[in-house]
C-alpha positions as CSV (number, residue, x, y, z in Angstrom):
1,M,81.3,87.8,118.3
2,S,84.0,87.2,120.9
3,H,84.2,89.4,124.1
4,P,87.1,91.8,124.0
5,S,89.2,92.6,127.0
6,E,88.7,95.9,128.9
7,E,91.8,97.4,127.3
8,V,90.7,96.4,123.8
9,R,87.1,97.6,124.4
10,A,88.4,101.0,125.3
11,R,90.0,101.2,121.8
12,L,87.1,99.8,119.8
13,Q,85.2,103.1,119.3
14,T,81.9,101.4,118.8
15,D,80.3,104.8,118.2
16,R,82.2,105.1,114.8
17,P,82.6,102.7,111.9
18,H,86.0,101.0,111.5
19,S,87.2,99.8,108.1
20,A,87.9,96.1,109.1
21,R,84.5,95.8,110.7
22,V,82.6,97.5,107.7
23,W,84.6,95.2,105.3
24,N,83.5,92.2,107.4
25,Y,79.9,93.3,107.2
26,L,80.2,93.7,103.4
27,L,81.6,90.2,103.1
28,G,78.6,88.8,105.1
29,G,80.5,88.4,108.4
30,K,79.1,88.8,111.9
31,D,82.1,90.5,113.6
32,N,80.8,94.1,113.4
33,Y,78.7,96.5,115.3
34,P,75.4,98.3,114.4
35,V,77.4,101.5,113.5
36,D,79.5,99.4,111.0
37,S,76.5,97.8,109.3
38,A,74.9,101.2,109.1
39,A,78.0,102.6,107.3
40,G,78.0,99.5,105.1
41,D,74.4,100.1,104.1
42,V,75.2,103.7,103.2
43,I,77.9,102.5,100.9
44,L,75.6,99.9,99.4
45,T,72.8,102.4,98.9
46,T,75.1,104.7,97.0
47,F,77.2,102.0,95.2
48,P,75.3,98.6,95.3
49,E,78.1,96.7,93.7
50,F,80.5,97.3,96.7
51,A,79.9,94.0,98.3
52,A,80.7,92.2,95.1
53,V,83.8,94.3,94.8
54,A,84.8,93.2,98.3
55,R,84.4,89.6,97.3
56,V,86.5,90.1,94.1
57,Q,89.3,91.6,96.1
58,R,89.3,88.8,98.6
59,R,89.5,86.2,95.8
60,F,92.5,88.1,94.4
61,L,94.3,87.6,97.7
62,S,93.7,83.8,97.4
63,R,95.0,83.8,93.8
64,A,98.0,85.9,94.6
65,V,99.0,83.7,97.6
66,R,98.6,80.6,95.5
67,F,100.9,82.1,92.9
68,L,103.4,83.2,95.5
69,A,103.5,79.9,97.4
70,G,103.3,77.8,94.3
71,E,104.9,79.2,91.1
72,A,107.1,81.7,92.9
73,G,108.1,79.3,95.7
74,V,107.8,81.9,98.5
75,R,107.6,80.5,102.0
76,Q,107.3,83.7,104.1
77,F,104.4,86.1,104.1
78,L,103.9,89.6,105.7
79,D,100.2,90.4,105.4
80,I,99.6,94.1,106.4
81,G,96.0,95.2,106.8
82,T,94.8,91.7,107.6
83,G,91.3,92.5,108.5
84,L,89.0,90.1,110.3
85,P,89.4,86.3,109.6
86,T,87.3,84.9,106.8
87,A,87.6,81.9,104.5
88,D,91.0,81.3,102.8
89,N,93.1,83.5,105.0
90,T,96.7,83.9,103.9
91,H,98.2,81.2,106.1
92,E,95.5,78.7,105.0
93,V,96.1,79.2,101.3
94,A,99.9,79.2,101.7
95,Q,100.1,76.2,104.0
96,R,97.8,74.1,101.8
97,I,100.6,74.4,99.2
98,A,103.6,74.5,101.5
99,P,102.9,73.5,105.1
100,E,106.2,75.0,106.2
101,S,105.2,78.5,105.2
102,R,105.5,81.2,107.9
103,I,103.0,84.1,108.1
104,V,102.9,87.3,110.0
105,Y,99.7,89.2,110.1
106,V,99.6,93.0,110.9
107,D,96.6,95.1,111.7
108,N,95.7,98.0,114.1
109,D,92.0,97.3,114.5
110,P,91.5,96.2,118.1
111,L,88.7,93.8,117.1
112,V,91.1,92.0,114.8
113,L,93.4,91.6,117.8
114,T,90.7,89.8,119.7
115,H,90.5,87.3,116.8
116,A,94.3,86.7,116.6
117,E,94.0,83.2,118.0
118,A,91.9,82.2,115.0
119,L,94.6,83.6,112.7
120,L,97.4,81.8,114.6
121,T,96.2,78.3,113.9
122,S,99.3,77.3,111.9
123,S,100.3,74.0,110.4
124,P,102.8,72.1,112.7
125,E,105.5,72.6,110.1
126,G,105.0,76.4,109.7
127,A,104.3,79.4,111.9
128,C,101.9,82.3,112.3
129,S,102.1,85.4,114.4
130,Y,100.2,88.6,114.8
131,I,101.5,92.2,115.2
132,D,99.2,94.9,116.6
133,A,100.6,97.7,114.6
134,D,99.9,100.5,112.1
135,V,101.2,100.5,108.6
136,R,102.4,104.1,109.3
137,D,105.1,102.5,111.5
138,P,107.0,100.3,108.9
139,E,110.2,100.1,110.9
140,R,108.4,98.6,113.9
141,I,106.5,96.2,111.7
142,L,109.8,94.9,110.2
143,A,111.4,94.6,113.6
144,E,108.5,92.6,115.0
145,A,108.2,90.5,111.9
146,A,111.8,89.5,112.2
147,K,110.9,87.5,115.3
148,T,108.9,85.1,113.1
149,L,110.4,85.6,109.6
150,D,114.0,85.3,108.4
151,L,114.3,88.7,106.6
152,S,117.5,87.5,104.8
153,R,115.2,85.2,102.8
154,P,112.4,86.3,100.3
155,V,109.2,87.5,101.8
156,A,105.9,88.1,100.1
157,L,104.4,91.5,101.3
158,T,100.7,91.6,100.8
159,M,98.9,95.0,101.1
160,L,95.2,94.7,100.0
161,G,93.1,97.8,100.5
162,I,95.4,99.2,103.1
163,I,97.3,102.0,101.3
164,G,94.0,103.6,100.4
165,Q,93.6,104.3,104.1
166,I,96.8,106.5,104.0
167,S,96.4,110.1,103.0
168,D,98.7,111.7,100.5
169,A,100.1,113.9,103.3
170,E,101.2,110.6,105.0
171,R,103.3,109.7,101.9
172,P,102.0,106.2,101.1
173,A,104.6,105.5,98.5
174,E,107.3,106.0,101.1
175,L,105.7,103.6,103.5
176,V,105.6,100.9,100.8
177,S,109.3,101.7,99.8
178,T,110.4,101.5,103.5
179,L,108.8,98.1,103.9
180,L,110.3,96.8,100.7
181,S,113.8,98.1,101.7
182,G,113.8,95.8,104.7
183,L,113.2,92.8,102.5
184,P,115.8,91.0,100.4
185,A,116.0,90.5,96.6
186,G,113.5,87.8,95.5
187,S,110.8,89.3,97.7
188,Y,107.4,90.1,96.3
189,L,104.8,92.8,96.7
190,A,101.1,92.0,96.1
191,L,98.9,95.1,96.3
192,S,95.4,96.1,95.4
193,D,93.4,99.3,96.0
194,G,90.4,101.2,95.0
195,T,90.4,103.6,92.0
196,N,88.6,106.9,91.6
197,G,87.1,106.6,88.2
198,N,83.6,105.7,89.2
199,E,81.4,108.6,90.4
200,A,79.0,106.4,92.4
201,L,81.9,104.8,94.3
202,N,83.4,108.3,94.9
203,R,80.2,109.4,96.5
204,A,79.9,106.2,98.6
205,V,83.4,106.7,99.9
206,E,82.8,110.4,100.6
207,A,79.7,109.4,102.7
208,Y,81.7,106.7,104.5
209,N,84.6,109.2,105.2
210,G,82.1,111.6,106.8
211,Q,81.3,109.2,109.6
212,S,84.2,106.8,109.9
213,A,87.1,106.7,112.4
214,N,89.5,106.0,109.4
215,T,89.1,107.6,106.0
216,Y,89.7,105.9,102.6
217,H,91.4,107.6,99.7
218,L,90.6,106.4,96.2
219,R,93.4,107.0,93.6
220,S,94.0,106.7,89.9
221,P,95.2,103.4,88.4
222,Q,98.4,105.2,87.5
223,E,99.0,106.4,91.1
224,I,98.5,102.8,92.4
225,A,100.8,101.4,89.7
226,A,103.5,103.8,90.9
227,Y,103.8,101.8,94.2
228,F,105.5,99.1,92.2
229,A,108.3,101.4,91.0
230,G,111.6,99.7,90.9
231,L,110.1,96.2,91.0
232,T,109.5,93.8,88.1
233,L,105.8,93.1,87.6
234,V,104.7,89.6,86.9
235,E,102.2,89.1,84.1
236,P,99.7,90.5,83.5
237,G,101.0,93.6,85.2
238,V,98.7,96.1,87.0
239,V,95.2,95.3,85.9
240,S,91.6,95.4,87.3
241,T,91.5,93.1,90.3
242,A,89.0,90.7,88.8
243,T,91.3,90.0,85.7
244,W,94.5,89.2,87.5
245,R,95.2,85.5,86.6
246,P,91.5,84.5,86.9
247,D,90.7,80.9,87.8
248,A,90.0,78.9,84.7
249,D,87.2,77.0,86.3
250,R,85.5,80.0,87.9
251,S,84.1,83.1,86.3
252,E,84.2,86.3,88.4
253,E,80.8,87.9,89.1
254,P,80.4,91.1,87.0
255,T,81.2,94.3,88.8
256,A,82.3,97.8,87.9
257,E,86.1,97.9,87.5
258,V,86.9,100.1,90.5
259,S,90.1,98.5,91.8
260,V,93.4,97.5,90.4
261,C,96.1,95.1,91.6
262,G,99.5,93.7,90.7
263,V,102.2,91.4,91.9
264,A,105.9,92.3,91.5
265,V,109.3,91.0,92.5
266,K,112.2,92.9,94.0
267,N,115.4,92.3,92.0
């Protein structure tokens, strides 16, 4: 693990789990602290399939970006809730297809900030930048993103697992709507989040929320589908994350269907 600066260290809160670091642990990464791995183990004890669910969601990101950069022809990406770098980050997937792609990553976890250099390794033809910001501040995100992206041209907004970190009182649908309102027609939203229909997962998340610095809010598939209101969904619509345009040459590992996803275009 890299050594954070004094300023970042003061924000790390290493006495409490943080979602990006717990997610990193569940994906088999090393960029986490003992408190994060302990929280991850609590989740896995209550809901053993959670690590597989994390991998399924990560593979959806790769498939969605391949669609967006390939079939949809998008060349600009705004990835909010980036998390810690792992294999097949958004810029890597997009720039393999279109080296001129421009990517802006957004996260508010201070450890993610210390890894920004790893995220910023762009192709020579394209660009990458990182914004240290909270999804609850969409106007600032759009203003900062405009320094790297041309917001008069289509942008793919990716939000995987991030809206679940927003409580109902913080009006998550309005945050999504505000972000989309700053993007032109032809832009896309790719979103995935956890659902509340599995009792074991509900208990695992409740245990996590009891000790974490940031809580997670599971919602019904219908509530998550509502984030796409006013957009045109691409096939197959809002479906379980593992079943969205699966790779023909790779079968997904079997897991409980506890998250849904979709990709939609702004007309």
